C-alpha positions in Angstrom: -12.5 10.0 109.7 -10.5 12.7 107.9 -12.2 14.7 105.2 -11.0 13.9 101.7 -11.5 17.6 100.7 -8.9 18.9 103.2 -6.4 21.3 101.6 -3.2 19.8 100.4 0.1 21.2 101.8 3.4 20.3 100.2 6.4 20.6 102.7 9.9 20.8 101.1 12.9 20.5 103.4 16.1 18.5 103.1 16.3 17.8 106.8 14.3 14.7 108.0 13.7 16.1 111.5 12.2 19.3 110.0 9.9 17.2 107.8 8.8 15.1 110.7 8.1 18.2 112.8 6.0 19.8 110.0 4.1 16.6 109.4 3.2 16.4 113.0 2.0 20.0 113.1 -0.1 19.8 110.0 -1.6 16.3 109.4 -4.6 16.8 111.7 -5.8 19.7 109.5 -4.4 19.1 106.1 -3.3 16.4 103.6 0.4 16.6 103.8 3.0 15.7 101.2 6.7 15.6 102.1 9.6 16.2 99.7 13.3 16.1 100.8 14.7 17.8 97.8 13.8 20.4 95.2 13.6 17.8 92.4 11.2 15.7 94.4 9.1 18.8 95.2 8.6 19.6 91.5 7.4 16.0 91.0 4.9 16.1 93.9 3.7 19.6 92.8 2.2 18.0 89.7 0.5 15.1 91.6 -3.3 15.0 91.9 -4.8 16.7 93.6 -2.4 19.6 93.3 -1.1 21.3 96.4 -2.9 24.3 97.7 0.2 25.7 99.4 3.9 24.9 99.2 6.0 25.3 102.4 9.4 25.6 100.9 12.8 25.6 102.6 15.2 28.1 101.0 18.7 26.6 101.7 18.8 23.1 100.2 21.5 21.3 98.2 20.9 20.8 94.5 17.8 22.9 93.6 17.4 25.5 96.4 14.1 27.0 97.3 14.5 30.0 95.1 15.0 27.9 92.0 12.1 25.6 92.9 9.9 28.7 93.3 11.0 30.1 90.0 10.2 26.8 88.2 6.8 26.5 89.9 5.9 30.0 88.8 7.1 29.5 85.3 5.0 26.4 84.7 1.3 27.2 84.0 0.3 24.0 85.7 1.7 25.1 89.1 1.9 28.9 88.7 -1.1 29.6 90.9 0.2 27.6 93.9 0.9 29.8 97.0 4.5 29.5 98.1 5.6 30.2 101.6 9.3 30.2 102.2 10.6 28.7 105.4 14.0 30.2 106.1 16.6 31.1 108.6 17.7 34.0 106.3 16.4 37.3 107.6 18.0 39.9 105.4 15.8 42.3 103.5 17.5 41.3 100.2 16.5 37.6 100.8 12.9 38.5 101.3 12.9 40.8 98.3 14.4 38.1 96.1 11.7 35.6 97.2 8.9 38.0 96.6 10.3 38.9 93.2 10.1 35.2 92.4 6.5 35.0 93.3 6.5 33.9 96.9 3.3 34.8 98.9 4.9 34.9 102.4 7.9 34.2 104.6 8.1 32.3 107.9 11.3 32.5 109.9 12.9 29.5 111.4 12.8 28.2 114.1 9.1 27.5 113.4 6.5 28.8 115.9 3.4 26.6 115.4 0.7 29.2 116.0 2.4 31.6 113.5 2.8 28.8 111.0 -0.9 27.7 111.2 -2.2 31.3 111.1 -0.1 32.3 108.1 -1.0 29.1 106.3 -4.7 29.6 106.9 -4.4 33.1 105.6 -3.0 31.8 102.2 -5.7 29.2 102.0 -8.4 31.8 102.7 -6.9 34.0 99.8 -6.9 30.9 97.6 -10.6 30.1 98.3 -11.6 33.7 97.7 -9.7 33.8 94.4 -11.3 30.6 93.3 -14.8 31.9 94.2 -14.1 35.1 92.3 -12.8 33.2 89.3 -15.9 31.0 89.3 -18.1 34.0 89.6 -16.3 35.7 86.7 -16.6 32.6 84.6 -20.3 32.4 85.3 -20.7 36.1 84.3 -18.8 35.5 81.1 -21.0 32.5 80.3 -24.1 34.5 81.1 -23.0 37.4 78.9 -22.3 35.0 76.0 -25.7 33.5 76.5 -27.5 36.8 76.6 -25.5 38.1 73.6 -26.5 35.0 71.6 -30.1 35.4 72.7 -30.1 39.1 71.5 -28.5 38.2 68.2 -31.0 35.5 67.7 -33.8 37.9 68.4 -32.3 40.4 65.9 -32.1 37.7 63.2 -35.6 36.6 63.8 -36.8 40.2 63.7 -35.1 40.9 60.4 -36.2 37.7 58.8 -39.8 38.2 60.0 -39.9 41.7 58.5 -38.3 40.6 55.3 -40.7 37.7 54.9 -43.6 40.2 54.8 -42.2 41.7 51.6 -41.4 38.2 50.2 -45.0 37.1 50.6 -46.1 40.0 48.4 -43.5 39.2 45.7 -43.1 35.4 45.9 -41.4 35.0 42.5 -38.2 36.1 44.2 -37.7 32.7 45.9 -34.3 32.7 47.5 -33.5 36.3 46.4 -33.1 37.4 50.0 -30.6 34.7 50.9 -28.6 35.2 47.7 -28.4 39.0 48.0 -27.2 38.9 51.7 -24.5 36.5 50.7 -23.6 38.6 47.7 -23.3 41.7 50.0 -21.1 39.7 52.5 -18.9 38.5 49.7 -18.4 42.0 48.2 -17.7 43.5 51.7 -15.1 40.9 52.5 -13.3 41.5 49.2 -13.6 45.2 49.4 -12.1 45.4 52.9 -8.8 44.0 51.5 -8.3 47.5 50.3 -6.6 49.7 53.0 -9.2 52.4 52.5 -12.1 50.1 53.6 -10.3 47.8 56.1 -11.3 49.7 59.2 -14.9 50.4 58.0 -15.7 46.9 56.9 -14.7 45.1 60.1 -16.2 41.7 61.1 -19.0 43.4 63.1 -20.0 45.7 60.3 -20.0 42.9 57.8 -22.2 40.8 60.1 -24.7 43.6 60.4 -24.7 44.1 56.6 -25.4 40.4 56.2 -28.3 40.6 58.6 -29.7 43.9 57.2 -29.5 42.9 53.5 -32.9 41.0 53.5 -34.7 44.2 54.4 -33.7 46.1 51.2 -37.2 45.5 49.7 -39.3 45.6 52.8 -41.1 48.7 51.4 -42.7 46.6 48.7 -45.2 45.6 51.3 -46.8 49.0 50.6 -46.9 48.7 46.8 -50.3 47.7 45.2 -50.5 44.2 43.7 -51.5 45.6 40.3 -48.1 47.3 40.1 -45.9 44.9 42.1 -47.1 41.8 40.3 -47.7 43.3 36.9 -46.3 40.9 34.2 -45.4 43.6 31.7 -43.5 46.9 31.7 -44.6 49.5 34.1 -46.0 52.8 32.9 -44.3 56.0 34.0 -47.0 56.6 36.6 -46.7 53.0 37.9 -43.0 53.3 38.1 -43.2 56.4 40.2 -45.4 54.4 42.6 -42.9 51.5 42.6 -40.1 53.8 43.4 -41.8 54.7 46.7 -40.9 51.3 48.1 -37.5 52.8 49.2 -39.0 55.4 51.4 -41.8 53.1 52.6 -39.2 50.6 53.8 -37.0 53.3 55.4 -40.0 54.8 57.2 -41.3 51.4 58.4 -37.9 50.7 60.1 -37.8 54.1 61.6 -41.3 53.6 63.0 -40.2 50.3 64.5 -37.4 52.1 66.2 -39.6 54.9 67.4 -42.0 52.4 69.0 -39.1 51.1 71.1 -38.0 54.7 72.0 -34.4 54.7 70.7 -32.3 53.9 67.7 -31.2 50.3 67.3 -27.6 50.0 66.0 -28.3 46.7 64.2 -31.0 48.5 62.1 -28.7 51.4 61.0 -27.6 49.6 57.8 -31.1 48.2 57.2 -32.4 51.8 57.0 -29.5 52.9 54.7 -30.0 49.9 52.4 -33.8 50.2 52.2 -33.7 53.9 51.4 -30.7 54.1 49.1 -30.1 50.8 47.3 -31.7 52.2 44.1 -29.3 55.2 44.1 -26.8 55.3 41.3 -23.1 56.4 41.3 -23.8 59.1 38.7 -26.7 60.6 40.6 -29.5 59.3 38.3 -31.0 56.9 40.8 -33.8 57.4 43.4 -35.3 58.5 45.8 -32.9 61.3 46.6 -30.7 61.4 43.5 -27.5 60.9 45.6 -24.2 60.5 43.8 -20.8 59.0 44.5 -19.8 58.6 48.1 -22.9 60.5 49.3 -24.5 57.1 48.8 -23.9 55.0 51.9 -21.4 52.2 51.3 -24.0 49.7 52.5 -26.4 50.8 49.8 -23.6 50.8 47.1 -22.9 47.1 48.0 -26.6 46.3 48.0 -27.2 48.0 44.6 -24.8 45.7 42.8 -26.0 42.6 44.6 -29.6 43.4 43.9 -29.1 44.2 40.2 -27.0 41.1 39.6 -29.6 38.8 41.2 -32.4 40.5 39.3 -30.6 39.9 36.0 -29.9 36.2 36.5 -33.3 35.3 37.8 -36.6 34.8 36.0 -39.3 37.3 36.9 -43.0 37.7 35.8 -41.9 40.4 33.4 -38.6 38.8 32.0 -36.6 35.6 31.5 -33.5 34.8 33.4 -30.2 36.0 32.0 -27.0 34.0 31.6 -24.3 34.7 34.2 -21.8 36.0 31.6 -24.3 38.5 30.2 -25.3 39.7 33.7 -21.6 40.1 34.6 -21.0 42.1 31.4 -23.8 44.5 32.4 -22.4 45.0 35.9 -19.0 45.7 34.5 -20.4 48.1 32.0 -22.1 50.0 34.9 -18.8 50.8 36.5 -18.7 54.5 37.4 -22.3 55.2 36.2 -24.7 52.8 38.0 -22.2 51.4 40.4 -19.3 52.4 42.6 -16.1 51.6 40.7 -14.5 50.1 43.8 -17.5 47.8 44.3 -17.4 46.7 40.7 -13.7 46.0 40.9 -14.4 43.8 43.9 -17.2 42.1 42.1 -14.9 41.3 39.2 -12.5 39.6 41.5 -15.2 37.4 43.1 -17.5 36.8 40.2 -16.9 33.0 40.6 -18.1 33.3 44.2 -21.3 35.0 43.0 -22.0 32.2 40.6 -21.5 29.7 43.4 -23.9 31.6 45.7 -26.5 31.7 42.9 -26.2 28.0 42.4 -26.2 27.2 46.1 -29.5 29.2 46.7 -31.1 28.6 43.3 -34.9 28.9 43.1 
């Protein structure tokens, strides 16, 4: 019994005797389809299962072999089929034209069976090797995607685990972490519409900013409860202690990197945000007193997001503020507390900020 998985060979020739000859040579090894015209060949080329090789006569009435080959190669459904021309033409120009159309080989008429079978098997071997390589590449691509998703999941889990440590110390913040990361993402997407920021704030950068934002207050883990949870206004001495949460957070992330032995690109923005989100555009912030564009862009985005959320949310030391009042304070801080470009972006997306606040309300 013949195997169902034998290769399929489509033979195209307008001469019945030639079709009979080819069928007799090939049918013991292959599943053979016969077409007596170019038009019929194009129909059978799309039948299932598709041919592995097309043995194509060149000189035929109607659609000749060159035109059939051209159409096969132009159609994505048949473009990968190996075409071997069967031809009595032996001029160099004829072979060059066929190769230019995408033919894999030429076999001169009259047909010599051993040559035909050997050349046919060569093309089938190439096809099998190509298919194996394609399958291998597909597997590798799938594995890369799986590993990438696994690494990204690990990064997310690491960030959220670290951020949750600070949240457990300051549980009045509720969904503060979620809101601020969405605020930062919203600002970044709006700001990148400006040519100056388009290249810097690409999709990858914005994704990393979104992941890193929850770590802005990670340093609060090192602030004593008496100061962190104090219901009233901090004294000058207490405020100096509170300010150290920026450096505590930065150093904690750096120690985590040091324990691994190398810097982690996905934590670059986390370090910038943790250390510099309390800096102010006019240089009056802390811990380094940076001013203007000396403050990392990631921290400038976080500064506005953090202040806005602090204003609209209830804390142990203050009531929640109305959105309109909080927005007015942000706009008033343009060029002093906040980067003017970031404030302008905020003004354009203030409705989005309100929606985020409502979506992740405490």
